[in-house]
DOFI-661868 format. One line per 3 residues: number of its first residue (from 0); for each residue z, x, y of C-alpha. Coordinates in steps of 0.5 Angstrom, whole numbers. Layout:
! DOFI-661868
NUM> Z:X:Y; ...
***
This chain:
! DOFI-661868
0> -70:-71:-35; -73:-72:-28; -80:-68:-28
3> -80:-68:-20; -78:-61:-18; -77:-57:-12
6> -79:-50:-13; -74:-45:-10; -77:-38:-9
9> -72:-36:-4; -66:-32:-7; -60:-37:-8
12> -52:-36:-8; -49:-36:-15; -46:-43:-13
15> -52:-46:-11; -56:-43:-17; -51:-46:-21
18> -51:-53:-18; -59:-53:-18; -59:-51:-26
21> -53:-56:-28; -56:-62:-24; -63:-61:-26
24> -63:-58:-33; -56:-60:-36; -58:-65:-41
27> -51:-68:-43; -49:-69:-50; -56:-72:-52
30> -57:-67:-58; -58:-69:-65; -53:-70:-70
33> -52:-68:-77; -47:-69:-83; -43:-63:-86
36> -38:-62:-91; -31:-62:-88; -30:-55:-91
39> -36:-53:-86; -34:-57:-80; -29:-52:-77
42> -32:-50:-70; -36:-56:-70; -36:-61:-65
45> -36:-69:-67; -41:-73:-65; -38:-79:-67
48> -30:-81:-68; -27:-81:-74; -22:-86:-77
51> -18:-85:-83; -20:-88:-90; -14:-87:-93
54> -6:-87:-91; -2:-80:-92; 2:-81:-96
57> -1:-87:-99; 6:-88:-103; 13:-88:-101
60> 16:-81:-104; 22:-77:-104; 23:-72:-99
63> 29:-68:-102; 31:-67:-109; 36:-72:-111
66> 37:-79:-113; 33:-85:-111; 38:-91:-110
69> 37:-98:-106; 41:-96:-100; 46:-103:-100
72> 49:-101:-107; 52:-95:-103; 55:-98:-97
75> 62:-97:-97; 63:-90:-100; 67:-85:-97
78> 72:-79:-99; 78:-84:-100; 74:-89:-104
81> 68:-86:-107; 63:-90:-111; 60:-89:-118
84> 53:-91:-120; 49:-91:-126; 44:-86:-127
87> 37:-89:-129; 39:-96:-126; 43:-96:-120
90> 40:-88:-119; 34:-85:-121; 33:-77:-121
93> 27:-75:-117; 24:-69:-114; 21:-67:-108
96> 14:-71:-107; 16:-76:-113; 14:-83:-112
99> 20:-87:-110; 22:-92:-116; 19:-99:-113
102> 26:-102:-112; 29:-96:-108; 29:-94:-101
105> 33:-88:-100; 34:-81:-103; 41:-78:-104
108> 41:-70:-104; 43:-67:-110; 48:-63:-106
111> 51:-69:-104; 53:-72:-111; 58:-71:-117
114> 55:-72:-124; 62:-74:-128; 59:-77:-134
117> 52:-76:-138; 49:-83:-134; 54:-83:-128
120> 55:-80:-122; 60:-80:-116; 58:-81:-108
123> 63:-80:-103; 58:-83:-97; 53:-88:-96
126> 46:-88:-96; 42:-91:-90; 35:-95:-91
129> 29:-90:-92; 34:-84:-91; 30:-77:-94
132> 24:-81:-96; 17:-80:-93; 14:-87:-92
135> 7:-89:-94; 3:-88:-88; 8:-84:-84
138> 3:-78:-82; -4:-82:-83; -5:-90:-83
141> -11:-92:-86; -17:-94:-81; -13:-90:-75
144> -17:-86:-70; -16:-79:-73; -20:-75:-67
147> -25:-78:-62; -32:-76:-61; -33:-69:-58
150> -27:-66:-61; -28:-59:-63; -25:-58:-70
153> -20:-53:-72; -17:-50:-78; -11:-55:-77
156> -16:-61:-76; -19:-60:-83; -12:-62:-86
159> -11:-68:-83; -19:-70:-84; -18:-69:-92
162> -11:-72:-92; -14:-78:-89; -19:-78:-94
165> -25:-76:-90; -30:-71:-94; -36:-70:-89
168> -36:-71:-81; -42:-72:-76; -43:-67:-72
171> -47:-65:-66; -53:-60:-68; -52:-53:-65
174> -56:-52:-59; -62:-47:-62; -64:-42:-57
177> -71:-38:-57; -71:-31:-55; -77:-28:-53
180> -76:-21:-52; -82:-17:-48; -84:-10:-46
183> -89:-5:-49; -83:0:-48; -79:-4:-53
186> -78:-3:-61; -74:-6:-66; -67:-3:-68
189> -69:-4:-75; -76:0:-74; -73:6:-71
192> -72:12:-76; -70:19:-73; -71:20:-65
195> -74:15:-60; -81:17:-57; -79:18:-50
198> -80:12:-46; -79:8:-52; -72:3:-51
201> -69:0:-57; -69:-8:-56; -61:-10:-56
204> -61:-16:-51; -63:-21:-55; -58:-19:-61
207> -52:-19:-56; -54:-25:-52; -55:-29:-59
210> -48:-27:-61; -45:-30:-55; -49:-36:-56
213> -46:-37:-63; -39:-35:-60; -40:-41:-56
216> -43:-46:-61; -50:-45:-61; -55:-41:-65
219> -61:-37:-64; -68:-35:-67; -71:-28:-64
222> -78:-28:-63; -82:-22:-65; -83:-17:-59
225> -89:-18:-54; -92:-14:-50; -93:-15:-42
228> -98:-20:-44; -97:-26:-40; -102:-31:-44
231> -98:-28:-51; -92:-30:-47; -94:-37:-45
234> -97:-39:-52; -90:-37:-55; -86:-41:-50
237> -91:-47:-50; -90:-47:-58; -82:-47:-57
240> -82:-52:-52; -87:-57:-56; -83:-56:-62
243> -76:-60:-64; -73:-54:-66; -71:-51:-60
246> -67:-53:-54; -67:-47:-49; -72:-42:-48
249> -71:-35:-46; -76:-30:-44; -72:-23:-44
252> -74:-17:-40; -79:-20:-35; -75:-23:-29
255> -75:-18:-24; -80:-17:-18; -84:-12:-22
258> -92:-12:-23; -91:-13:-30; -85:-18:-30
261> -88:-25:-32; -83:-30:-33; -83:-33:-27
264> -91:-34:-28; -90:-36:-35; -85:-42:-33
267> -89:-44:-27; -95:-45:-31; -92:-49:-36
270> -87:-53:-32; -82:-52:-26; -79:-46:-23
273> -72:-48:-20; -69:-41:-18; -72:-34:-18
276> -67:-29:-15; -59:-30:-15; -55:-27:-10
279> -51:-23:-15; -50:-16:-18; -51:-15:-23
282> -56:-21:-25; -60:-22:-19; -67:-22:-22
285> -65:-28:-26; -71:-34:-27; -68:-41:-28
288> -73:-47:-30; -76:-52:-35; -81:-53:-39
291> -83:-60:-43; -76:-62:-41; -72:-56:-44
294> -68:-51:-40; -72:-44:-39; -70:-38:-37
297> -72:-31:-35; -67:-26:-37; -67:-19:-33
300> -68:-13:-38; -62:-9:-36; -56:-10:-41
303> -51:-12:-36; -55:-16:-32; -57:-20:-38
306> -50:-21:-40; -47:-24:-33; -54:-28:-32
309> -53:-31:-39; -45:-32:-38; -46:-36:-31
312> -52:-40:-33; -54:-41:-40; -47:-41:-43
315> -45:-47:-39; -51:-51:-41; -49:-50:-49
318> -42:-52:-48; -45:-58:-44; -50:-60:-50
321> -44:-60:-54; -39:-64:-50; -35:-58:-48
324> -32:-55:-42; -34:-48:-40; -29:-43:-43
327> -23:-42:-39; -22:-35:-36; -15:-32:-37
330> -14:-28:-31; -9:-23:-28; -7:-20:-21
333> -9:-12:-21; -9:-7:-16; -15:-2:-15
336> -14:5:-16; -19:6:-10; -23:2:-5
339> -28:-2:-8; -34:-3:-3; -37:-10:-3
342> -44:-12:0; -44:-18:4; -49:-23:2
345> -49:-21:-5; -43:-23:-10; -41:-17:-15
348> -38:-17:-21; -34:-10:-22; -32:-8:-29
351> -26:-5:-29; -21:-1:-34; -14:-4:-34
354> -7:-2:-35; 1:-3:-33; 4:3:-30
357> 11:1:-27; 11:-6:-24; 4:-6:-23
360> -3:-7:-27; -8:-2:-24; -15:-3:-24
363> -20:3:-25; -27:1:-23; -33:3:-28
366> -40:5:-27; -43:-1:-23; -50:1:-26
369> -54:-6:-29; -56:-1:-35; -50:1:-37
372> -48:-3:-43; -42:1:-44; -39:-1:-37
375> -38:-8:-41; -36:-5:-48; -31:0:-44
378> -28:-6:-39; -22:-9:-40; -24:-14:-34
381> -28:-16:-29; -27:-17:-21; -31:-22:-18
384> -32:-20:-10; -35:-26:-6; -41:-25:-2
387> -37:-26:4; -33:-20:3; -34:-13:5
390> -30:-10:-1; -23:-9:-4; -18:-5:-1
393> -14:0:-5; -8:-3:-7; -10:-10:-5
396> -8:-14:-11; -14:-18:-13; -15:-23:-19
399> -19:-20:-25; -22:-24:-31; -19:-21:-37
402> -24:-19:-43; -19:-17:-47; -12:-20:-49
405> -6:-19:-44; -2:-15:-50; -7:-10:-50
408> -7:-9:-42; 1:-8:-43; 0:-3:-48
411> -5:1:-45; -4:8:-44; -7:10:-37
414> -10:17:-36; -14:18:-30; -17:25:-28
417> -22:30:-30; -26:29:-36; -25:33:-43
420> -28:31:-50; -22:32:-53; -19:25:-49
423> -24:21:-54; -21:25:-60; -14:23:-57
426> -16:16:-56; -19:15:-63; -12:18:-66
429> -8:14:-63; -11:8:-65; -11:11:-72
432> -3:12:-72; -1:6:-68; -3:-1:-68
435> 0:-2:-61; -2:3:-56; -9:5:-54
438> -12:10:-49; -16:9:-43; -19:15:-39
441> -22:14:-33; -26:20:-30; -25:22:-23
444> -24:29:-23; -18:33:-23; -16:32:-15
447> -17:24:-16; -12:25:-22; -7:28:-18
450> -8:23:-13; -7:17:-18; 0:21:-20
453> 2:21:-13; 0:14:-12; 3:11:-19
456> -3:9:-22; -3:13:-28; 1:15:-34
459> -2:22:-34; -8:26:-31; -12:31:-34
462> -13:37:-29; -16:44:-29; -15:46:-22
465> -16:54:-21; -12:57:-16; -16:63:-13
468> -11:67:-11; -7:69:-17; -12:65:-23
471> -7:60:-25; -8:53:-26; -6:47:-23
474> 1:49:-21; 0:51:-14; -4:44:-13
477> 2:40:-16; 7:43:-11; 2:42:-5
480> 0:35:-7; 6:32:-11; 12:35:-7
483> 16:29:-8; 14:28:-15; 17:30:-21
486> 12:32:-27; 11:36:-33; 5:40:-35
489> 3:40:-42; -3:44:-44; -8:41:-48
492> -12:47:-49; -16:53:-46; -23:51:-46
495> -30:55:-45; -33:53:-38; -41:56:-37
498> -48:54:-36; -51:49:-40; -58:50:-41
501> -64:48:-45; -65:50:-52; -67:57:-52
504> -65:58:-45; -72:58:-43; -70:60:-35
507> -66:66:-38; -60:64:-34; -55:69:-34
510> -50:69:-29; -48:65:-22; -54:69:-18
513> -59:65:-22; -57:59:-19; -60:61:-13
516> -67:62:-16; -73:57:-13; -75:55:-20
519> -68:53:-22; -66:46:-21; -58:45:-22
522> -54:39:-24; -47:39:-20; -40:36:-22
525> -37:31:-17; -33:34:-11; -25:34:-13
528> -27:36:-20; -24:42:-23; -31:44:-25
531> -33:44:-18; -27:48:-16; -29:53:-21
534> -37:53:-19; -35:54:-11; -30:59:-13
537> -36:63:-16; -41:62:-11; -36:65:-6
540> -35:71:-10; -42:72:-10; -44:70:-3
543> -48:64:-5; -49:59:0; -49:52:-4
546> -55:49:0; -59:55:-3; -58:51:-10
549> -63:46:-11; -59:40:-14; -53:42:-11
552> -52:35:-8; -53:31:-15; -47:30:-18
555> -45:27:-25; -37:25:-27; -37:28:-34
558> -39:34:-38; -43:30:-43; -47:27:-37
561> -49:34:-34; -51:36:-41; -55:29:-42
564> -58:31:-35; -60:38:-38; -63:35:-45
567> -67:30:-41; -70:35:-37; -67:33:-30
570> -64:39:-29; -65:46:-32; -57:48:-32
573> -50:45:-30; -43:48:-31; -40:45:-36
576> -36:46:-43; -38:49:-49; -36:43:-53
579> -41:38:-49; -47:43:-50; -46:44:-57
582> -45:36:-58; -53:35:-55; -55:42:-59
585> -56:46:-52; -55:53:-50; -49:56:-47
588> -48:62:-42; -40:63:-41; -37:63:-34
591> -30:63:-35; -24:61:-40; -19:55:-36
594> -13:52:-38; -14:44:-38; -7:41:-38
597> -4:34:-37; 0:32:-31; 5:27:-34
600> 10:24:-29; 18:25:-31; 19:18:-31
603> 14:17:-36; 15:23:-40; 20:20:-45
606> 17:13:-46; 13:11:-52; 6:11:-49
609> 7:19:-48; 11:20:-54; 4:17:-58
612> 0:22:-54; 4:28:-55; 5:26:-63
615> -2:26:-63; -4:33:-59; 2:37:-63
618> -1:35:-70; -5:39:-75; -10:34:-75
621> -12:34:-68; -12:42:-68; -17:42:-73
624> -22:36:-70; -21:40:-63; -23:47:-66
627> -29:44:-70; -32:42:-63; -33:49:-61
630> -31:52:-54; -23:51:-55; -17:55:-56
633> -11:51:-58; -5:56:-59; -1:53:-53
636> -4:46:-55; 2:41:-54; 7:46:-50
639> 10:44:-44; 8:50:-39; 11:48:-33
642> 16:43:-30; 18:41:-23; 25:41:-20
***
């Protein structure tokens, strides 16, 4: 490997960074090799070509039950002039797989012979040479090439290898990665008992990345967590670089521009930094370099950044070391449910949920935060927005890299609209009852759900929109915004909405007027959500100006996010459902009982997807689970409450 390096400190595009990394760091397939038993070879890559030691089969054998004959003795036989053969001499009874007697070259099936005496048979058709015979070497001939070097062994390959007399093979040693997790805030998951001390974070990145490495043929070792001490990090990296044990060195959690991020400093002190900063989001702070001829990386600490940087730079190196191409990515075209903004000059990876609705696959963006690991675990695919594009328009068909199978996308039930904890119960119970369907719900508020129904982007929407004139829910909004769409409303539950407060309600919040107090910080729901509509209705009734409420402009998209904000002392109160408060051990001040309903387009109501949903919510098991959560009334659950047209 060339040790003369340029040091690139300016941010590079993703393509430029990949070119630098692969040009300067790719060691090719010069990795060490090892010998493994054939039964342990599946998934491994051959370091040498493999030639058959034995032929398979290694003898001529009967391919059918019947009699073995010399073909020429049967010539001339027909229905008019059948031939009679002596058994034991002219015809020998054989079973499938038996060695063919030395002077025979064909087998007549048992169905085509007539036994006329104890030692005589009659045939009415001739046999031809090698009829119904597996000839020696028919499958494998000794000395022939079974598999070339760099072939990846599959379960099917083991049959050919064993059949060819191979008991062990030479394979490329798995590239061995060393992860060095850094940061005083990190704690090992095995050392966590009970609640975490505020400010501490369970270290998970090295486990996630290590398993990705294993998936692509590598192996890994995880160093003990190190504090942000550059000398200790340097010593660990140097020891790994000087050892024959490790092929790639990764320092995790210290690659950004922060004052306590030492990856670049450590790599530069021991070798060369090639890239610091890539124009991609998430994953921008990645550091790429080499130490003692070995690839060395500074991996960002945020989970999604870490994963995407690892997949873009480290996975291809692992594959190259094994003589394998980069993993082929399955893609399909999907229509975003809303406009996705891009950022010129920055390549972006947007995690999305997918599902087929009508004739199109729709993509609903998930939160973009680099620290939200669930935006990867919940994602069905990733949309890649090029650096020279400002974004993707609503309904603009765009390629999506699939993270799940096409079949799972086809069988996804797409729910868009208001958040409710019972949707998680439905999702779980659908999977319990069906091996086919899954429920994917995206939380964009009740109005967002109605717009998704209007535009044909979901199978149903969750909604709880209050009509201030008569106190009803949803019907007037459906009439107003979906005048040409035939739908049915199905009651999911009535639920208690109120103010979620810290345990013991230390600020003594009792009604809507308390929100205007100077000592109260509020956390709101997003505009268009049913909860926001309910709040604004009560503010108007009480004559309270929203601008007088501290935090009114701070929005969350789910009831659980509101509850988490209160639990984390980022707010004193937020409007949400009782179930969310109880889930996190918070207090609750009731405000209203509201109707939460599913808005189901008529075109989907009789489909298997909706049938699966209705079967769940009308079941006794669902009712019991919902009531156990608290704050729900289920006497109308599952009923069709209104039908348009």
